[in-house]
GUROLUM-145694 format. One record per residue (C-alpha): residue number from 1; chain; x, y, z. Coordinates in steps of 0.1 Angstrom, whole numbers, always signed. Layout:
# residues N
<domi pos="NUM" unit="A" x="X" y="Y" z="Z"/>
...
This chain:
# residues 84
<domi pos="1" unit="A" x="+996" y="+817" z="+1270"/>
<domi pos="2" unit="A" x="+1003" y="+808" z="+1235"/>
<domi pos="3" unit="A" x="+980" y="+793" z="+1209"/>
<domi pos="4" unit="A" x="+987" y="+779" z="+1175"/>
<domi pos="5" unit="A" x="+975" y="+790" z="+1141"/>
<domi pos="6" unit="A" x="+948" y="+766" z="+1130"/>
<domi pos="7" unit="A" x="+963" y="+764" z="+1095"/>
<domi pos="8" unit="A" x="+1001" y="+765" z="+1098"/>
<domi pos="9" unit="A" x="+1007" y="+758" z="+1134"/>
<domi pos="10" unit="A" x="+1027" y="+789" z="+1141"/>
<domi pos="11" unit="A" x="+1027" y="+801" z="+1177"/>
<domi pos="12" unit="A" x="+1002" y="+831" z="+1181"/>
<domi pos="13" unit="A" x="+988" y="+849" z="+1211"/>
<domi pos="14" unit="A" x="+951" y="+846" z="+1200"/>
<domi pos="15" unit="A" x="+928" y="+819" z="+1188"/>
<domi pos="16" unit="A" x="+923" y="+815" z="+1151"/>
<domi pos="17" unit="A" x="+946" y="+819" z="+1121"/>
<domi pos="18" unit="A" x="+977" y="+840" z="+1119"/>
<domi pos="19" unit="A" x="+980" y="+872" z="+1099"/>
<domi pos="20" unit="A" x="+1001" y="+855" z="+1072"/>
<domi pos="21" unit="A" x="+976" y="+827" z="+1067"/>
<domi pos="22" unit="A" x="+946" y="+851" z="+1067"/>
<domi pos="23" unit="A" x="+963" y="+872" z="+1040"/>
<domi pos="24" unit="A" x="+972" y="+841" z="+1020"/>
<domi pos="25" unit="A" x="+936" y="+830" z="+1021"/>
<domi pos="26" unit="A" x="+923" y="+864" z="+1010"/>
<domi pos="27" unit="A" x="+949" y="+866" z="+982"/>
<domi pos="28" unit="A" x="+939" y="+831" z="+969"/>
<domi pos="29" unit="A" x="+902" y="+840" z="+970"/>
<domi pos="30" unit="A" x="+907" y="+871" z="+949"/>
<domi pos="31" unit="A" x="+930" y="+853" z="+925"/>
<domi pos="32" unit="A" x="+905" y="+825" z="+920"/>
<domi pos="33" unit="A" x="+876" y="+848" z="+910"/>
<domi pos="34" unit="A" x="+861" y="+845" z="+876"/>
<domi pos="35" unit="A" x="+858" y="+875" z="+853"/>
<domi pos="36" unit="A" x="+820" y="+875" z="+861"/>
<domi pos="37" unit="A" x="+827" y="+875" z="+898"/>
<domi pos="38" unit="A" x="+852" y="+904" z="+893"/>
<domi pos="39" unit="A" x="+826" y="+924" z="+874"/>
<domi pos="40" unit="A" x="+799" y="+918" z="+900"/>
<domi pos="41" unit="A" x="+823" y="+930" z="+927"/>
<domi pos="42" unit="A" x="+832" y="+961" z="+907"/>
<domi pos="43" unit="A" x="+795" y="+968" z="+904"/>
<domi pos="44" unit="A" x="+791" y="+964" z="+941"/>
<domi pos="45" unit="A" x="+820" y="+988" z="+948"/>
<domi pos="46" unit="A" x="+805" y="+1013" z="+925"/>
<domi pos="47" unit="A" x="+771" y="+1011" z="+941"/>
<domi pos="48" unit="A" x="+786" y="+1014" z="+976"/>
<domi pos="49" unit="A" x="+814" y="+1039" z="+967"/>
<domi pos="50" unit="A" x="+801" y="+1066" z="+991"/>
<domi pos="51" unit="A" x="+808" y="+1042" z="+1020"/>
<domi pos="52" unit="A" x="+843" y="+1032" z="+1010"/>
<domi pos="53" unit="A" x="+858" y="+1052" z="+1039"/>
<domi pos="54" unit="A" x="+834" y="+1037" z="+1064"/>
<domi pos="55" unit="A" x="+829" y="+1001" z="+1052"/>
<domi pos="56" unit="A" x="+861" y="+981" z="+1053"/>
<domi pos="57" unit="A" x="+848" y="+954" z="+1030"/>
<domi pos="58" unit="A" x="+844" y="+978" z="+1000"/>
<domi pos="59" unit="A" x="+879" y="+992" z="+1006"/>
<domi pos="60" unit="A" x="+893" y="+957" z="+1009"/>
<domi pos="61" unit="A" x="+875" y="+945" z="+978"/>
<domi pos="62" unit="A" x="+888" y="+974" z="+958"/>
<domi pos="63" unit="A" x="+924" y="+968" z="+969"/>
<domi pos="64" unit="A" x="+921" y="+931" z="+963"/>
<domi pos="65" unit="A" x="+907" y="+936" z="+928"/>
<domi pos="66" unit="A" x="+933" y="+962" z="+920"/>
<domi pos="67" unit="A" x="+961" y="+940" z="+933"/>
<domi pos="68" unit="A" x="+952" y="+907" z="+917"/>
<domi pos="69" unit="A" x="+931" y="+915" z="+886"/>
<domi pos="70" unit="A" x="+935" y="+940" z="+858"/>
<domi pos="71" unit="A" x="+904" y="+960" z="+865"/>
<domi pos="72" unit="A" x="+894" y="+991" z="+848"/>
<domi pos="73" unit="A" x="+892" y="+1017" z="+875"/>
<domi pos="74" unit="A" x="+877" y="+1044" z="+853"/>
<domi pos="75" unit="A" x="+841" y="+1034" z="+863"/>
<domi pos="76" unit="A" x="+850" y="+1034" z="+900"/>
<domi pos="77" unit="A" x="+867" y="+1068" z="+897"/>
<domi pos="78" unit="A" x="+837" y="+1082" z="+879"/>
<domi pos="79" unit="A" x="+813" y="+1069" z="+905"/>
<domi pos="80" unit="A" x="+835" y="+1083" z="+933"/>
<domi pos="81" unit="A" x="+835" y="+1117" z="+915"/>
<domi pos="82" unit="A" x="+798" y="+1116" z="+909"/>
<domi pos="83" unit="A" x="+790" y="+1108" z="+945"/>
<domi pos="84" unit="A" x="+815" y="+1133" z="+959"/>
């Protein structure tokens, strides 16, 4: 049985949106962030750095900010070092 992506209409084997549309939506959300939103997300990553291997959202946010914004990773690296 085939379903269609709810955004682009591409044939998919599950309900919802396809991988391409999901990635596009995530990319656009990161690109649309204000500098204040980026800073808050960096602070959240730093405060949750010890869970980065267990919590997919922290890892995803880090990669999104790294890929779409010119973030300073020194604070994040220091927090990771400090928390082991």
